[in-house]
C-alpha positions in Angstrom: -26.0 -11.9 -26.3 -23.8 -15.2 -27.1 -23.6 -17.0 -24.0 -21.7 -20.7 -24.0 -21.0 -21.8 -20.1 -19.2 -25.4 -21.2 -16.3 -23.7 -22.7 -13.8 -20.4 -23.4 -12.4 -22.0 -26.4 -12.3 -20.3 -29.6 -15.5 -19.0 -30.8 -17.0 -16.4 -33.6 -15.9 -13.0 -32.8 -18.1 -9.7 -33.6 -16.2 -7.8 -36.1 -13.6 -5.4 -35.0 -14.1 -2.0 -34.4 -14.4 0.1 -37.5 -15.2 3.7 -38.9 -18.5 2.0 -39.0 -19.2 1.4 -35.8 -17.7 -0.5 -32.9 -17.5 -4.3 -32.3 -20.0 -5.8 -29.5 -17.7 -6.2 -25.9 -16.7 -9.2 -24.4 -17.3 -10.6 -21.2 -15.5 -13.3 -19.9 -16.6 -15.0 -16.6 -14.2 -17.1 -14.8 -16.0 -19.7 -12.1 -14.9 -23.3 -11.3 -18.5 -24.1 -10.2 -20.6 -25.0 -13.1 -23.7 -24.0 -11.2 -22.6 -20.4 -10.7 -21.8 -19.9 -14.1 -25.2 -21.3 -15.2 -26.9 -18.8 -12.7 -24.9 -16.2 -14.2 -25.9 -16.9 -17.7 -29.4 -16.4 -16.5 -28.8 -13.3 -14.6 -27.7 -12.1 -17.9 -29.8 -13.8 -20.2 -31.9 -10.1 -21.1 -28.6 -7.9 -21.1 -28.3 -7.3 -24.7 -25.4 -5.6 -26.6 -22.9 -8.2 -25.0 -21.0 -11.5 -25.7 -20.5 -13.6 -23.0 -17.9 -16.4 -22.6 -17.5 -18.6 -19.5 -13.7 -20.2 -18.3 -14.2 -22.9 -15.5 -10.9 -21.6 -13.9 -8.2 -19.0 -13.4 -5.8 -21.4 -16.2 -8.1 -21.6 -18.9 -8.7 -17.7 -18.9 -5.1 -17.0 -19.1 -5.0 -19.3 -21.7 -7.9 -17.5 -23.3 -6.6 -13.5 -23.0 -3.4 -14.6 -24.9 -5.3 -16.4 -27.5 -8.6 -14.3 -27.7 -8.7 -11.0 -25.0 -12.0 -10.1 -23.6 -12.9 -6.4 -23.1 -14.0 -7.4 -19.2 -13.3 -10.0 -16.9 -15.5 -11.3 -13.9 -14.3 -13.7 -11.9 -14.8 -15.6 -8.9 -12.6 -15.1 -5.6 -12.3 -18.5 -4.2 -11.2 -20.7 -6.7 -9.0 -24.2 -6.4 -5.2 -23.8 -7.7 -5.0 -20.2 -8.8 -7.6 -18.0 -7.2 -9.3 -14.7 -8.1 -6.6 -12.5 -6.9 -4.0 -14.2 -8.4 -5.8 -14.1 -11.5 -6.2 -10.2 -11.1 -2.6 -9.5 -10.6 -1.6 -11.5 -13.9 -4.2 -9.8 -16.1 -2.9 -6.9 -14.6 0.3 -7.1 -15.3 -0.4 -8.4 -18.9 -2.8 -6.3 -19.8 -3.3 -3.5 -17.4 -6.3 -1.7 -19.2 -8.4 -4.9 -18.7 -11.0 -4.3 -16.1 -11.4 -7.7 -13.8 -14.3 -7.3 -11.4 -13.9 -10.1 -8.0 -17.1 -11.5 -7.0 -17.2 -13.9 -3.8 -19.8 -15.7 -1.7 -17.7 -14.7 1.6 -18.1 -10.6 1.1 -17.0 -8.3 3.9 -14.4 -5.2 3.4 -11.2 -7.1 3.6 -11.7 -9.1 0.8 -12.9 -5.7 -1.4 -9.6 -4.2 0.1 -7.2 -7.2 -1.2 -9.5 -7.7 -4.7 -8.6 -3.8 -5.2 -4.9 -3.7 -4.5 -4.4 -7.1 -6.4 -5.3 -5.0 -9.4 -9.0 -5.8 -9.0 -11.2 -2.4 -10.8 -14.5 -3.4 -9.0 -15.6 -6.0 -6.3 -19.3 -7.9 -5.9 -20.5 -10.4 -3.6 -22.4 -13.1 -4.7 -25.0 -12.6 -2.8 -25.6 -9.3 -4.3 -25.6 -10.5 -7.6 -29.0 -10.7 -8.5 -29.3 -7.1 -7.6 -25.9 -5.6 -8.8 -24.4 -7.4 -11.1 -26.0 -6.2 -14.1 -25.8 -2.5 -12.5 -21.9 -3.2 -12.2 -21.3 -4.5 -15.5 -23.0 -1.8 -16.9 -20.5 0.9 -15.4 -18.0 -1.1 -16.5 -19.3 -1.0 -20.4 -20.2 3.0 -20.4 -16.6 3.1 -19.2 -15.5 0.6 -22.1 -17.2 2.2 -24.8 -16.2 5.6 -23.6 -12.5 4.3 -23.7 -13.3 3.1 -27.1 -14.3 5.7 -28.6 -11.7 8.1 -27.3 -9.3 5.9 -28.5 -10.8 6.4 -31.9 -11.2 10.0 -31.8 -7.1 9.9 -31.0 -6.3 8.0 -33.8 -7.9 10.8 -35.7 -5.4 13.5 -34.5 -3.0 14.7 -36.3 -1.1 17.2 -34.3 -1.0 18.2 -30.6 0.7 21.1 -28.5 0.5 21.6 -24.6 2.2 23.1 -22.3 2.3 22.1 -18.3 3.9 23.5 -15.6 4.7 22.0 -12.2 5.6 22.7 -8.7 8.0 20.2 -7.2 5.9 18.0 -6.2 7.5 14.5 -6.7 4.2 12.1 -7.6 2.5 15.1 -10.1 5.9 14.4 -12.1 5.5 11.1 -11.5 1.6 11.5 -12.9 2.7 13.8 -15.6 5.0 11.3 -17.1 2.1 8.6 -17.4 -0.8 11.0 -19.1 1.9 11.6 -21.4 2.2 8.2 -22.1 -1.4 7.7 -22.5 -1.7 10.5 -24.8 1.3 8.9 -27.4 -0.4 6.1 -27.0 -3.4 6.9 -27.7 -2.5 7.7 -31.5 -1.7 3.6 -31.9 2.0 4.0 -32.9 3.1 2.3 -29.8 3.5 -1.2 -28.4 3.7 -2.0 -25.0 7.4 -2.1 -24.7 7.6 1.6 -26.4 5.1 2.6 -24.2 7.1 1.8 -21.0 10.5 2.8 -22.3 8.8 6.4 -23.0 7.0 6.5 -19.3 10.7 5.7 -17.7 12.4 8.3 -19.5 9.5 11.0 -19.1 10.1 10.3 -15.2 13.6 10.2 -15.1 13.6 13.2 -16.8 11.3 15.3 -14.8 12.2 14.1 -11.7 16.0 15.0 -12.5 14.4 18.3 -13.6 13.1 18.6 -10.0 15.5 16.8 -7.7 18.5 18.2 -9.2 17.1 21.1 -11.5 15.1 23.0 -9.3 16.0 22.0 -5.8 20.0 21.4 -6.2 20.4 17.9 -4.6 23.4 16.0 -5.9 23.2 11.8 -6.9 26.0 11.4 -4.5 23.7 12.4 -1.1 21.0 9.7 -2.7 23.7 7.3 -3.3 25.2 7.7 0.4 21.3 8.0 2.1 17.8 7.4 0.8 16.4 8.2 3.7 18.6 11.8 3.9 17.6 12.3 0.5 14.2 12.6 1.0 14.2 14.4 4.2 16.7 17.6 1.9 13.9 17.1 -0.7 11.0 17.8 1.8 13.3 20.9 3.5 13.8 22.4 0.3 10.1 22.3 -1.2 9.1 24.7 1.5 12.3 26.9 1.6 13.3 29.8 -0.7 14.5 29.9 -3.7 13.8 26.4 -4.3 9.7 26.6 -3.6 8.9 29.2 -6.2 10.7 27.6 -9.3 9.0 25.2 -11.7 9.2 23.1 -14.3 7.7 23.9 -17.7 6.6 20.8 -19.7 6.2 21.3 -23.6 5.0 18.8 -25.8 4.5 18.9 -30.0 2.8 15.4 -30.6 1.6 13.9 -34.1 1.6 11.1 -36.2 5.6 10.9 -37.1 7.4 12.1 -33.6 6.7 13.3 -30.0 8.8 15.5 -29.0 9.0 16.7 -25.1 11.0 20.4 -23.5 11.4 19.8 -19.9 12.7 22.9 -18.6 13.6 23.5 -14.9 14.3 26.8 -13.2 17.7 25.9 -11.5 21.2 26.8 -12.2 21.6 24.2 -14.7 24.9 22.0 -15.4 27.9 21.4 -17.4 26.1 19.9 -20.7 29.5 18.5 -21.9 29.5 15.7 -19.0 26.1 14.9 -21.0 27.7 13.8 -24.2 30.3 11.3 -22.5 30.0 7.6 -23.6 27.8 5.7 -21.4 29.4 3.4 -18.7 28.4 -0.3 -17.1 28.5 1.3 -13.6 26.2 3.7 -14.9 23.1 1.6 -14.3 24.2 0.5 -10.6 24.4 4.0 -9.9 21.4 5.3 -7.9 20.3 8.4 -9.2 23.1 8.8 -11.8 21.5 6.8 -14.4 18.5 9.4 -15.6 20.3 10.5 -18.2 21.9 7.2 -19.5 18.3 6.1 -19.5 17.0 8.9 -21.1 19.4 8.6 -24.0 18.8 4.9 -24.3 15.3 5.0 -25.0 14.7 8.3 -26.7 15.3 8.6 -30.4 17.0 11.9 -29.1 17.9 13.9 -26.4 19.8 17.2 -26.6 20.4 20.1 -23.9 20.5 23.6 -24.3 23.8 25.5 -23.4 23.0 26.2 -19.7 22.0 22.8 -19.2 18.1 23.7 -17.9 16.5 22.4 -20.8 16.4 18.8 -22.0 14.6 17.9 -25.6 13.7 13.9 -26.0 12.4 13.1 -29.3 10.4 9.7 -29.9 9.6 9.0 -33.5 6.5 7.8 -33.8 6.9 6.5 -38.0 9.5 3.9 -37.1 7.7 0.6 -37.7 5.9 0.5 -33.8 2.7 -0.9 -34.0 0.1 -1.4 -31.2 0.5 -4.0 -28.8 
């Protein structure tokens, strides 16, 4: 284990993960108290398989995040200038997959809730560091190792086909959008911006199939009265024929492209409308911008003649790189 309690600048890093084996994970500890940094260093003295660095404050930690991102971050909650909650929020925005564990000398459920809502993945009272620090880090590192192996396994995937069938639950549709993005991102062929675009396009397509396809609700109602629109959604989800309708999603994925076919069981729509040029006003329309976003963010978008199936393609061999 490598420990340096005085600085968080560049240091020799273990070799990156290769086919021969994974690299040593790195922990960055953030605390403005030199005493606490040294205490944690002592507690981790026998923790094998971990490269540990220290930062004296949130600003230094953010610099290190840009320069040489760690795999796990352990931060004090109460610090001058920028506290651990704000640091967790910024880390969550910059690197959503980076686990952040917040620790405080004060403890209490209220602080724990605030920490978790800020993007922290765990919470650790300093009064229990002696007992809980090592098992807490071990849990986080076990998850890190699992994700690393899953990522390596996904990079070896050459093709995959799957089918999902959903009822008319908006939350489930949004969750599926993220699951599908994760499947594609596992190939290591999408940068962060491309992952965001893919998620937006998938979510718009799934919610269009749900709201406008299966439930037959128009965009006009949502523009005029958002609350009334969602009241209609809730009502139709338990009424026939809407409640029995399903959304079927077929996915074909390889290292060249990701193809998503989303089918609803509604009456469809006039597909000639889908081919019109994108207008600037489309960006301002609440519920009318879905098709525009899909066409903008995906490489290909097409509909069947009935208008109840949309097929979207994102090419993965166009020079996109992981970020």
